[in-house]
C-alpha positions as CSV (number, residue, x, y, z in Angstrom):
1,M,42.6,30.5,-5.2
2,N,38.8,30.7,-5.6
3,D,36.2,29.5,-3.1
4,Q,35.0,26.8,-5.6
5,T,38.4,25.2,-5.7
6,K,38.6,25.1,-1.9
7,A,35.1,23.6,-1.7
8,E,35.9,20.9,-4.2
9,F,39.0,19.8,-2.3
10,D,37.2,19.9,1.0
11,A,34.6,17.6,-0.5
12,Y,37.2,15.2,-1.8
13,S,39.5,15.3,1.3
14,S,38.3,11.8,2.5
15,T,38.0,10.3,-1.0
16,Y,41.0,11.8,-2.8
17,D,43.0,8.5,-3.2
18,A,39.9,6.7,-4.5
19,A,39.1,9.4,-7.0
20,V,42.6,9.3,-8.4
21,N,42.7,5.5,-8.4
22,D,39.5,5.6,-10.5
23,A,41.1,8.0,-13.0
24,I,44.2,5.9,-13.4
25,A,42.6,2.4,-13.2
26,F,43.4,1.7,-16.8
27,S,47.2,1.8,-16.0
28,G,47.0,-1.0,-13.5
29,L,48.8,1.2,-10.9
30,K,47.6,2.9,-7.8
31,V,48.1,6.5,-6.6
32,D,50.4,5.2,-3.8
33,Y,52.9,4.1,-6.5
34,F,53.1,7.5,-8.1
35,T,53.4,9.1,-4.7
36,R,56.4,6.9,-3.8
37,V,58.0,7.6,-7.2
38,K,57.8,11.4,-6.8
39,A,58.9,11.2,-3.2
40,D,62.0,9.3,-4.4
41,Y,62.7,11.9,-7.1
42,L,62.3,14.7,-4.5
43,T,64.6,13.0,-2.1
44,D,67.2,12.6,-4.9
45,L,67.0,16.3,-5.7
46,I,67.3,17.2,-2.0
47,T,70.4,15.0,-1.6
48,D,72.0,16.4,-4.7
49,H,71.4,19.9,-3.5
50,F,72.2,19.6,0.2
51,G,74.3,16.5,0.6
52,D,74.0,14.9,4.0
53,A,72.3,17.9,5.6
54,L,68.7,17.5,6.8
55,P,66.7,20.5,5.4
56,S,63.5,22.1,6.5
57,I,60.9,21.6,3.8
58,L,57.5,23.1,2.9
59,D,54.9,21.3,0.9
60,V,52.6,23.8,-0.9
61,G,49.2,22.2,-1.6
62,C,49.9,19.2,0.6
63,G,46.4,17.8,0.6
64,V,46.0,15.1,3.2
65,G,49.8,14.7,3.6
66,N,50.4,11.6,1.5
67,F,54.0,12.4,0.8
68,H,55.1,13.2,4.4
69,P,55.6,9.7,5.9
70,L,57.9,9.0,2.9
71,L,60.0,12.0,3.6
72,S,60.0,12.2,7.4
73,D,63.3,10.3,7.9
74,R,65.1,12.0,5.1
75,V,64.6,15.7,6.1
76,G,64.9,17.8,9.2
77,S,61.4,19.2,9.5
78,I,58.2,19.2,7.4
79,A,55.5,21.8,7.1
80,G,52.5,21.7,4.8
81,V,49.8,24.2,3.6
82,D,46.6,23.7,1.7
83,V,43.5,25.7,0.9
84,S,41.3,22.9,2.0
85,K,40.9,23.0,5.8
86,A,39.3,19.5,5.7
87,S,42.4,18.2,4.1
88,I,44.6,19.9,6.6
89,D,42.6,18.5,9.5
90,Q,43.0,15.0,8.1
91,A,46.7,15.5,7.4
92,R,47.2,16.5,11.1
93,E,45.6,13.3,12.3
94,R,47.7,11.2,9.9
95,N,51.1,13.0,10.6
96,P,51.2,14.5,14.0
97,G,54.8,15.5,13.7
98,V,54.2,17.8,10.8
99,C,53.4,21.5,11.0
100,Y,50.2,22.1,9.0
101,K,48.4,25.3,8.2
102,S,45.5,26.2,6.0
103,Y,45.8,29.3,3.9
104,S,44.0,31.4,1.3
105,G,46.0,30.3,-1.7
106,E,47.7,33.6,-1.9
107,R,50.3,34.7,0.7
108,L,52.0,31.7,2.4
109,P,51.6,31.9,6.2
110,F,55.3,31.9,6.9
111,D,58.0,34.6,7.3
112,D,60.5,35.4,4.6
113,K,63.5,33.0,4.3
114,T,62.0,30.3,6.5
115,F,62.7,27.0,4.6
116,D,65.5,25.2,2.9
117,V,63.2,23.5,0.4
118,V,59.8,24.4,-1.0
119,F,58.0,21.9,-3.2
120,T,54.6,21.5,-4.9
121,V,53.3,18.4,-6.5
122,C,50.6,18.7,-9.2
123,V,49.1,21.8,-7.6
124,M,49.7,24.7,-10.0
125,H,47.2,23.4,-12.6
126,H,44.5,24.0,-9.9
127,V,45.7,27.6,-9.3
128,P,43.9,30.3,-11.5
129,P,46.3,31.3,-14.2
130,A,46.2,34.9,-13.1
131,Q,47.7,33.8,-9.8
132,W,50.5,31.7,-11.2
133,P,53.1,34.5,-10.9
134,L,52.2,35.1,-7.2
135,F,52.3,31.4,-6.5
136,A,55.9,31.2,-7.8
137,A,56.9,34.4,-6.1
138,E,55.6,33.2,-2.7
139,M,57.7,30.1,-2.9
140,K,60.7,32.2,-3.5
141,R,59.9,34.6,-0.6
142,V,59.8,31.9,2.0
143,L,63.0,30.2,0.8
144,K,66.4,30.8,2.4
145,P,69.1,32.1,0.0
146,G,70.5,29.1,-1.8
147,G,67.4,27.1,-1.0
148,M,65.7,24.7,-3.5
149,V,62.3,24.8,-5.1
150,A,60.9,21.7,-6.9
151,V,57.7,21.9,-9.0
152,F,56.1,18.7,-10.2
153,E,53.4,19.0,-12.8
154,H,51.4,17.0,-15.4
155,N,52.7,17.0,-18.9
156,P,49.9,18.1,-21.2
157,R,51.8,16.8,-24.2
158,N,51.2,13.2,-23.0
159,P,47.9,11.7,-24.2
160,L,47.6,9.4,-21.2
161,T,48.0,12.4,-18.9
162,Q,45.2,14.1,-20.8
163,R,43.1,11.0,-20.4
164,I,43.7,10.8,-16.6
165,V,43.0,14.5,-16.1
166,S,39.8,14.4,-18.1
167,N,38.6,11.4,-16.0
168,C,39.5,12.8,-12.6
169,V,36.5,14.5,-11.0
170,F,38.4,17.2,-9.2
171,D,40.5,18.1,-12.3
172,K,37.5,19.4,-14.3
173,N,38.6,23.0,-13.9
174,A,42.3,22.3,-14.2
175,V,44.5,24.3,-16.6
176,L,47.6,22.3,-17.4
177,L,50.9,24.0,-17.8
178,R,53.4,23.1,-20.4
179,S,56.9,22.8,-19.0
180,E,58.0,26.0,-20.8
181,K,55.3,28.0,-19.0
182,T,56.3,26.6,-15.6
183,R,59.9,27.3,-16.3
184,S,59.1,30.9,-17.3
185,L,57.2,31.5,-14.1
186,I,60.0,30.1,-12.0
187,Q,62.6,32.3,-13.8
188,Q,60.4,35.4,-13.5
189,A,60.2,34.8,-9.7
190,G,64.0,35.1,-9.5
191,F,65.1,31.5,-9.3
192,T,68.3,30.4,-11.0
193,D,70.1,27.2,-12.0
194,L,67.0,25.6,-13.4
195,I,66.9,21.8,-14.2
196,E,63.9,20.4,-16.1
197,R,63.1,16.7,-16.7
198,F,60.1,14.8,-17.9
199,I,59.4,11.7,-15.8
200,L,57.3,8.6,-15.9
201,S,58.2,7.7,-19.4
202,I,58.6,4.2,-17.9
203,P,57.5,3.0,-14.5
204,P,60.7,4.0,-12.6
205,S,60.7,1.6,-9.6
206,G,64.1,1.7,-7.9
207,R,67.2,3.8,-8.4
208,F,68.3,2.1,-11.7
209,L,65.0,2.6,-13.4
210,R,64.8,6.2,-12.2
211,S,68.1,6.8,-13.8
212,V,66.8,5.4,-17.1
213,D,63.7,7.5,-16.7
214,L,65.8,10.6,-16.3
215,L,67.9,9.7,-19.4
216,L,64.6,9.7,-21.3
217,G,63.5,12.8,-19.5
218,R,65.2,15.3,-21.8
219,L,62.4,14.4,-24.3
220,P,58.9,15.7,-23.6
221,F,57.2,12.3,-23.5
222,G,56.8,11.5,-19.8
223,A,53.5,11.7,-18.1
224,Q,54.8,14.4,-15.7
225,Y,57.8,16.7,-15.3
226,F,59.7,18.5,-12.6
227,I,61.5,21.8,-12.5
228,K,64.1,22.2,-9.8
229,A,65.8,25.6,-9.2
230,T,67.8,27.6,-6.6
231,A,66.6,30.6,-4.7
């Protein structure tokens, strides 16, 4: 990841939520809502994969750690990495029980086969396209055999998503990935048993509406999508 991207996220580490809220103001929703929705989806995926076990998880591109309070009682341990040292410093203050590390955006600072789950939320579109294969391969490297990866990304087919990205100050250099590109990268990294769903076709508050959202998720209309796969 280039120095310009790191500098941009350092600059917005203390105003990230406000910047996103400005970009999505027309929706009447706040960034906290979307964070909770994706944390619920991630928790569902983890439960489906591991049952009652409490896995170790790694958040790649964790920012200021917004997801981690929502996951702390649902998993065994949490680690987070980000290219922005300022964001990592803030995340440590907010979530003292989480292991945070800053990194270059290339090799993850962990040994092979360390984690049960690796996830990344709306991060890959900030990674230079030439580094996408390495990004996917690194998630595979640090996962235990049988572990789970989950990639959440913006859906560039959705016009509201395009509007939000174009209005967000730190998305000006973003390169959005269609789901088929993300799926190809995950497959090429050696993952199997891929599941792809588009989400946020409706505001999915609660388990019932999430189930409806997932029923709609076979069609490429949702504002975002996730791809879940097995190492």
